C-alpha positions in Angstrom: 20.5 -17.1 85.0 18.4 -15.1 82.5 19.4 -11.5 82.0 15.8 -10.3 81.9 13.3 -10.2 84.8 10.5 -12.6 85.2 7.3 -11.9 83.3 4.8 -10.5 85.8 1.9 -11.2 83.6 2.8 -14.9 83.6 2.7 -15.0 87.4 -0.7 -13.3 87.3 -1.9 -15.7 84.7 -0.9 -18.7 86.9 -2.6 -17.2 89.9 -5.9 -16.4 88.1 -5.9 -19.9 86.5 -5.6 -21.5 89.9 -8.5 -19.4 91.2 -10.5 -20.4 88.1 -10.0 -24.1 88.6 -11.0 -23.8 92.3 -14.1 -21.8 91.3 -15.1 -24.4 88.6 -14.6 -27.3 91.0 -16.7 -25.5 93.6 -19.4 -24.7 91.1 -19.5 -28.1 89.6 -18.9 -30.5 92.4 -20.4 -28.9 95.5 -24.2 -29.8 95.7 -26.4 -26.7 95.3 -27.8 -26.9 98.8 -24.3 -26.6 100.2 -23.0 -23.9 97.9 -22.7 -20.3 99.2 -25.5 -18.0 98.1 -23.0 -15.8 96.1 -21.9 -18.9 94.1 -25.4 -19.9 93.3 -26.5 -16.5 92.2 -23.3 -15.1 90.6 -21.1 -18.1 89.9 -21.4 -18.0 86.2 -20.6 -14.3 86.1 -17.5 -14.9 88.3 -16.4 -17.7 85.9 -16.8 -15.3 82.9 -14.7 -12.6 84.7 -12.0 -15.2 85.5 -12.0 -16.4 81.8 -11.6 -12.8 80.6 -8.8 -12.3 83.1 -7.1 -15.5 81.9 -7.3 -14.3 78.3 -6.1 -10.8 79.2 -3.1 -12.0 81.2 -2.3 -14.6 78.6 -2.2 -12.0 75.8 -0.2 -9.5 77.9 2.3 -12.2 78.8 2.8 -13.2 75.2 2.9 -9.6 74.1 5.6 -8.8 76.7 7.7 -11.8 75.7 7.4 -10.8 72.0 8.3 -7.2 72.8 11.4 -8.4 74.7 12.4 -10.7 71.9 12.1 -7.9 69.3 14.0 -5.5 71.5 17.1 -7.7 71.5 20.0 -6.8 69.1 19.9 -8.6 65.7 21.9 -11.8 65.5 21.4 -12.8 69.1 19.8 -16.1 69.6 17.2 -15.7 72.5 17.4 -19.4 73.3 21.1 -19.2 74.2 22.2 -17.6 77.4 25.4 -15.7 77.6 
């Protein structure tokens, strides 16, 4: 079992990515006459916001992992668990 807690940014990244995939599928596959009005008018803005959230949470996740790696004592192999 790892000695460090899970990366919360990774969990957020997964959640936002799933929402993004659902939004893209709804935007691309649902015929325009059956799409909700908000998706027709603001769908591309929603997709841009979701892409920005994916980039943000991806960078935060990688940054936290890097910070945790640099915080470890020298000589300790992060791939090996005690």
